[in-house]
Every structure is written in C-alpha cells, then in structure tokens.
N, C-alpha and C positions, 0 to 999 in steps of 0.2 A: 701773335694775335692776343691783345690784352683781354682779360676776362673782367667784365663789369657786372654789376648787380642786375643789369638789364638783360644780360645774355641768358638764354634758356639753356640750362645745363641738364644733362641727363643724370639720373640717379647713379651714384658710384657705389660699387660693391667691393668687398674684400678681394674678389677675383680680379677686379680692375687694377687694384694696387699691385697684386702679385704679377699680373700680366705686364704692366708697365715697368715694374722693377726688373723682371726677367728680360724684357726688351732692352732696357737701358744697360743691363749687365752684358748682354750679347754684343750690342753696338760698342760699348766701352771696350770690351775685349778685342773687337775688330780694330778699333782705332788705336789701341795700344800696340797691337801687332803691326799695324800700318806704320806707326811711328818708328818701330824697330826696323822694319823693312827699308824704309826711306833713309834712316840714319846709316844703316849698313851700306847703302848705295851712295851715300853722300849727296842725296837729292832732298831739297826742301819740299814740304807739302805744296807750296805754291808752284814750284817748278814741276812737280808731278802733275798737278791739275792743268798747268799750261801745256805740258807735253801731251796729255790726253786730249785737250781741246784742239791743239794744232793738228794732231794725228787724225782725229775724227773730222774736223772741219775741212781740212785740205783734201779729203776724199770727195767732197762735194763741190767746193769752190775755194779759191785762195784765201788764206787767213791774213788779215791786216792787223796792225797793232791796235787800232781802234776796236776791231771785232774781238780781239783777245781780251781787251780791257772790259768790254761789255759782257763777254761770256764769263769772265772771272769776277765780275762785279767789283772792279777796282778802277782807279783813275788812270787815265792815259799815261801820265808820267810814271806811275807805279808799274804799269805794263812795260814801259821802256826800260826801267831799271831791271825788272825781272828778265826781260829778253837780253839785255846787255850781259847779265850774269850768266845766262844760259849759253850765249854766244861765246863768252870767255871759256866756258867748259866744253865747247864744241858740240853742244846738244842741238842747237838751232842755228840756222843761218838766215840772213835777210836776202831776199831775191828781188831786184828791181823789176817793176812791171815793164812789159814791152810796149804797152799802150799809153801809159802815163808815167813820165819820169819822176813825178812827185810821189807815186805810190810804191810802197815796198811790201812784199809778201813774206810771210814766215814759213819756213820749211824745216822739218826735222833733218838733221844730218844722219848719216849711217850710224854713227855712235849714238845719237839721240834715239833712233829707232831701236837699236839693240838694248840700250838701257831701259827704254819704256817697255819693250817686250818682256824683259826680266821682271820688271816691277809689276806689270799686269799679271804675269804668271804667278808671282808670289802672292799678290792680293787675291787672285782667283782661288788659289789653293786655300788661303785663309777663309774666304767666303764659303768654299765647298765644305770646309771643316765645321763651320758654324751653321750651315744651311739646315741640317735636321732640327737643331734647336729653334731656329727662326721659324721653320714650318710648324713646329709644335706650338710655338707662341702664337703665331697667326691663327692657327686652327682654334685655339682657346678663345681668341677674340671674336670669333664669328657667332 
C-alpha cells in the first residue's frame, strides 16, 4: 500500500519504532530458521507452500493445477513446472478426474505427506519458540 501525502497517518512514537523493529527481528528469525529447515529437507519454499496448499485444499475438494496457481499467486505454467518438479521427487501425483478426462487433480503421495508432516512439525516448533516474544510484541502494540 503506497503512502501518499494525502493519506491520514497516525502520529508515530519511539515505541512504534521499537515495536516494529522487534516484530521484524522476530519474523526475520523465523524466516531464517524456515530457510534452514527447508534446505535440510531439500524442499524449496515454493514446494513447501504448494505442499501445504494441496494438503489443506484436498481435505475440502480436489486441487487442480489452476487452483494451485491461484492459491500461490503464480502463473499456470509456473504451477505446472513446480508440480513437475514435485512429481519427479515423488511428493505429488496427478490423478485424472473420473467425470472429466480433461481435468487432473493433485494429490500428495505418502512421501509428500511424510515430508510435509516433518516440515510442519519443525516450523511449528520454531513458531512455539518465538511465540512468547511475539505475544509480548503484540501486547505492546495495543
């Protein structure tokens, strides 16, 4: 959201600067840990986001390539490339629709489920580690 001279800005205090610096430091630490977790698992951030999306979406309805692209805010051809790579690593499989032969759904493989479970567990551990700091920061902002 661009800030223009016409926007009504609230007064900024020294506490606001400290609050936003602490917030940025905490999130930066989480992102650094996330990169290390994903690197160790040999999963890219895009693959991780795709695995999460497919896992959550397929609990409600089948996930198509187009739906994945929309959810990840990427172009369809980028989603195809991503899924091709994940298929090569046996994380995802394509399942033809029973109703429409032109439609293909995305499903996690057993390996994909296992890898995702470990990644979510590691990320949740990191989130739990920084949660007290985040709660303190949020309380200061109220």
